[in-house]
C-alpha positions as CSV (number, residue, x, y, z in Angstrom):
1,M,102.6,-119.6,-89.9
2,L,99.5,-120.1,-92.7
3,I,100.5,-121.5,-96.0
4,T,97.0,-120.9,-97.1
5,K,93.6,-119.8,-95.5
6,N,92.9,-123.1,-94.3
7,F,96.6,-124.8,-93.3
8,T,99.2,-123.7,-91.2
9,T,103.0,-124.9,-91.7
10,N,102.6,-126.4,-88.2
11,E,100.2,-128.9,-90.0
12,M,102.7,-129.9,-92.5
13,L,105.4,-130.5,-90.0
14,C,107.7,-133.9,-90.6
15,Q,106.4,-135.9,-87.4
16,C,109.7,-137.2,-87.0
17,N,111.9,-138.1,-84.3
18,Y,114.8,-136.4,-85.0
19,G,114.0,-133.0,-84.7
20,C,114.6,-132.1,-88.6
21,G,112.0,-129.5,-88.6
22,Q,111.0,-129.4,-92.1
23,D,107.7,-128.0,-93.1
24,T,108.5,-126.4,-96.3
25,M,105.8,-127.4,-98.9
26,D,105.4,-127.2,-102.7
27,D,103.3,-124.0,-103.9
28,E,101.8,-125.0,-106.5
29,F,100.5,-128.6,-104.5
30,M,99.8,-126.1,-101.7
31,R,97.0,-124.0,-104.1
32,M,95.8,-127.4,-105.4
33,L,95.2,-128.1,-101.3
34,Q,93.9,-125.4,-100.8
35,S,90.9,-125.2,-103.8
36,L,90.0,-129.0,-102.2
37,R,89.8,-128.0,-99.0
38,D,87.4,-125.4,-100.7
39,E,85.4,-128.0,-102.7
40,A,85.1,-129.7,-100.3
41,G,83.1,-127.3,-97.9
42,F,85.0,-129.1,-94.6
43,A,88.3,-128.9,-92.4
44,F,90.3,-131.8,-93.3
45,R,92.7,-133.7,-90.2
46,L,95.9,-134.9,-91.7
47,S,98.4,-137.4,-90.0
48,S,101.5,-137.1,-92.4
49,A,102.6,-134.1,-94.9
50,R,106.3,-133.2,-94.8
51,R,108.5,-136.0,-94.6
52,C,112.6,-136.0,-94.1
53,E,114.3,-138.2,-95.7
54,L,114.7,-140.2,-93.0
55,H,111.2,-140.6,-91.6
56,N,110.2,-141.4,-95.2
57,S,112.5,-144.4,-95.1
58,D,111.3,-145.3,-91.2
59,I,107.9,-145.4,-92.3
60,S,107.6,-146.0,-96.4
61,S,106.0,-149.3,-96.7
62,H,108.7,-148.9,-99.7
63,H,111.7,-147.8,-97.5
64,L,112.6,-145.0,-99.7
65,K,114.3,-142.5,-98.8
66,K,112.7,-140.4,-101.2
67,G,109.4,-140.6,-101.9
68,I,106.8,-138.1,-102.5
69,H,105.9,-136.6,-98.9
70,T,109.4,-136.0,-99.0
71,Y,109.0,-133.6,-101.8
72,G,106.2,-131.1,-100.0
73,K,103.5,-133.1,-102.8
74,A,101.1,-135.3,-100.5
75,V,99.6,-135.2,-97.7
76,D,97.8,-137.9,-96.0
77,I,93.7,-137.0,-95.0
78,L,92.3,-138.9,-92.0
79,T,89.1,-140.0,-93.1
80,G,87.9,-141.7,-90.1
81,H,85.4,-139.1,-89.1
82,V,84.3,-138.2,-91.8
83,P,80.7,-139.8,-93.4
84,T,81.8,-142.7,-96.5
85,T,79.7,-140.3,-98.9
86,K,82.1,-137.0,-98.7
87,V,84.7,-139.2,-98.8
88,L,83.7,-140.6,-102.5
89,E,83.1,-136.9,-103.2
90,L,86.5,-136.0,-101.5
91,I,88.2,-138.7,-104.1
92,K,86.3,-137.0,-107.2
93,Q,87.0,-133.4,-106.1
94,A,90.9,-134.2,-105.7
95,Q,90.7,-135.8,-109.2
96,N,88.8,-133.0,-111.0
97,I,91.4,-130.7,-109.0
98,G,94.1,-132.4,-110.8
99,F,96.2,-134.9,-108.2
100,T,97.7,-137.1,-109.9
101,G,98.6,-140.0,-106.8
102,L,95.8,-141.3,-104.8
103,G,96.0,-144.0,-102.2
104,L,93.1,-145.7,-99.9
105,N,93.2,-147.2,-96.2
106,L,89.7,-147.5,-95.8
107,R,90.0,-150.6,-94.3
108,G,90.2,-151.5,-90.0
109,D,89.8,-149.4,-87.2
110,R,87.9,-145.9,-88.7
111,K,90.2,-144.0,-87.2
112,G,92.9,-145.2,-88.6
113,R,91.5,-144.7,-92.3
114,F,92.6,-142.1,-94.7
115,I,93.5,-141.1,-97.8
116,H,96.9,-140.6,-99.3
117,I,96.8,-137.3,-102.3
118,D,99.9,-136.4,-103.9
119,N,100.4,-134.1,-107.3
120,R,103.4,-135.9,-108.4
121,G,104.4,-135.1,-111.9
122,E,105.9,-136.6,-114.7
123,D,109.2,-135.7,-112.6
124,F,108.6,-138.2,-110.6
125,S,105.6,-141.3,-111.8
126,P,103.3,-141.9,-113.5
127,P,99.6,-140.9,-112.0
128,A,99.1,-143.9,-110.3
129,V,96.1,-145.4,-108.1
130,W,96.4,-147.8,-105.2
131,T,95.1,-149.2,-101.5
132,Y,97.2,-150.2,-98.3
């Protein structure tokens, strides 16, 4: 089912082994993500979107049950297939749209590279930029 003109609930589905079926994303986050897609002009491949608490604690580097992905306010965009100049543009566009969390994993095997973007807001934590 379409959430926006370019993103479906299937793309947002938690990829856990628990069969949780969680795919609900924050409306404002999805509006911003669609704006980013429109500005970028190319389709995103997502490696992670919505996560249930169990899945988040399994894969989070901090092993938190409640991370920003559990609120439906974050995605990880695969960038290994994207030229470096486009990745840099994507980062700038995400900041200009108002995403407040930006994590970069741009080292190692190209197929595993990604950018995490989120809309954490004041209720979650202050704006942040980090590398993996």
